[in-house]
C-alpha positions as CSV (number, residue, x, y, z in Angstrom):
1,M,115.9,69.0,-101.4
2,I,118.4,68.2,-98.7
3,K,120.7,71.0,-97.7
4,R,124.3,69.9,-98.1
5,N,126.4,72.2,-96.0
6,I,129.3,69.7,-95.8
7,R,133.1,70.1,-96.1
8,E,135.2,68.9,-99.1
9,L,136.9,65.6,-98.4
10,S,140.4,64.7,-99.3
11,L,141.1,61.1,-100.2
12,E,143.1,60.7,-96.9
13,E,140.3,62.1,-94.8
14,A,137.7,59.9,-96.6
15,W,139.9,56.8,-95.6
16,E,140.5,58.0,-92.0
17,K,136.9,58.9,-91.3
18,C,135.5,55.8,-93.0
19,L,137.7,53.5,-91.0
20,E,136.8,55.3,-87.7
21,M,133.1,55.0,-88.4
22,W,133.3,51.3,-89.4
23,K,135.5,50.4,-86.5
24,W,132.9,51.8,-84.1
25,I,130.0,50.2,-86.0
26,S,131.7,46.8,-86.0
27,E,132.6,47.0,-82.3
28,V,129.1,48.0,-81.3
29,I,127.4,45.4,-83.5
30,A,129.8,42.7,-82.3
31,K,128.8,43.4,-78.7
32,S,125.1,43.7,-79.2
33,P,122.8,40.9,-78.3
34,I,120.2,42.2,-80.8
35,R,120.5,42.8,-84.6
36,L,121.3,46.5,-85.2
37,V,120.5,48.4,-88.4
38,V,123.7,49.6,-90.1
39,I,122.2,52.7,-91.6
40,E,121.0,53.8,-88.2
41,M,124.4,53.1,-86.7
42,K,126.1,55.3,-89.4
43,H,123.7,58.1,-88.6
44,I,124.3,57.8,-84.9
45,W,128.1,57.8,-85.4
46,L,127.9,60.9,-87.7
47,L,125.8,62.8,-85.2
48,E,128.2,62.0,-82.3
49,H,131.5,62.3,-84.2
50,D,131.1,64.4,-87.3
51,P,127.7,66.2,-87.4
52,E,128.7,68.5,-90.2
53,M,128.8,65.4,-92.5
54,D,125.4,63.9,-91.5
55,N,123.9,64.8,-94.9
56,M,126.6,63.3,-97.0
57,A,125.9,60.8,-99.8
58,S,124.6,57.5,-98.3
59,G,126.1,58.4,-94.9
60,C,129.4,57.2,-96.4
61,Y,132.7,59.0,-96.7
62,F,133.7,57.0,-99.7
63,C,130.4,57.8,-101.5
64,E,130.7,61.4,-100.6
65,F,134.3,61.6,-101.8
66,R,133.4,60.0,-105.1
67,L,130.4,62.3,-105.5
68,Q,132.5,65.4,-104.8
69,N,135.2,64.3,-107.4
70,S,133.1,62.7,-110.1
71,T,131.3,64.0,-113.2
72,N,129.6,60.6,-113.4
73,G,127.0,61.4,-110.6
74,Y,126.3,58.3,-108.6
75,S,128.7,55.9,-110.4
76,C,130.9,53.9,-108.0
77,D,133.9,54.3,-110.3
78,G,135.6,56.9,-108.0
79,C,135.1,55.1,-104.8
80,P,138.3,55.1,-102.8
81,A,138.1,51.4,-102.1
82,K,137.6,50.7,-105.8
83,L,140.8,52.6,-106.5
84,I,142.6,49.9,-104.5
85,D,140.5,46.9,-105.6
86,P,138.5,47.5,-108.8
87,E,136.3,44.5,-107.9
88,F,135.3,46.0,-104.6
89,H,131.6,46.9,-104.0
90,C,130.1,47.7,-100.6
91,M,126.9,45.8,-101.5
92,A,128.8,42.6,-102.4
93,V,126.3,39.8,-101.9
94,L,128.9,37.5,-100.5
95,E,131.8,38.0,-98.1
96,Y,131.5,41.6,-96.9
97,N,128.1,43.2,-97.7
98,H,128.2,46.3,-95.5
99,E,124.5,46.0,-94.4
100,H,124.6,42.2,-93.7
101,E,128.2,41.6,-92.7
102,P,129.4,44.9,-91.1
103,V,132.3,43.3,-89.2
104,K,133.6,41.6,-92.3
105,F,133.1,44.9,-94.2
106,Y,135.3,46.7,-91.7
107,Q,137.9,44.0,-92.0
108,K,137.8,44.4,-95.8
109,L,138.3,48.1,-95.4
110,V,141.3,47.6,-93.1
111,E,142.8,45.1,-95.6
112,L,142.3,47.6,-98.5
113,N,143.8,50.4,-96.4
114,E,146.9,48.3,-95.7
115,L,147.3,47.7,-99.4
116,R,146.8,51.4,-100.1
117,K,149.5,52.4,-97.6
118,K,151.9,49.7,-98.9
119,H,151.6,51.1,-102.5
120,N,151.4,54.8,-101.5
121,P,153.7,55.3,-98.4
């Protein structure tokens, strides 16, 4: 069993850290001449910027927030992005799949964050 000595996340921190991580990932991937593996990029970012959270669910602040605040286990219902757009799914086959289209995924997160701030100033 993986030891999970990680801090509790607020909704605000989940958004902030998720956006920080995906901004970095999208910038590095956009500059790279070779195809990089997103899950490895997430792990590298966590080790360099937030090592305490390296063992969080799926290496994802949104998944971890949902897990910490859900009685449904691994259901995506409490994902912070789904709270803004119920149709959101990080593994969306088209448009912004986080593994295949990380830059578009980051852009989608920025768009959702702008909506979130607009409705919850």
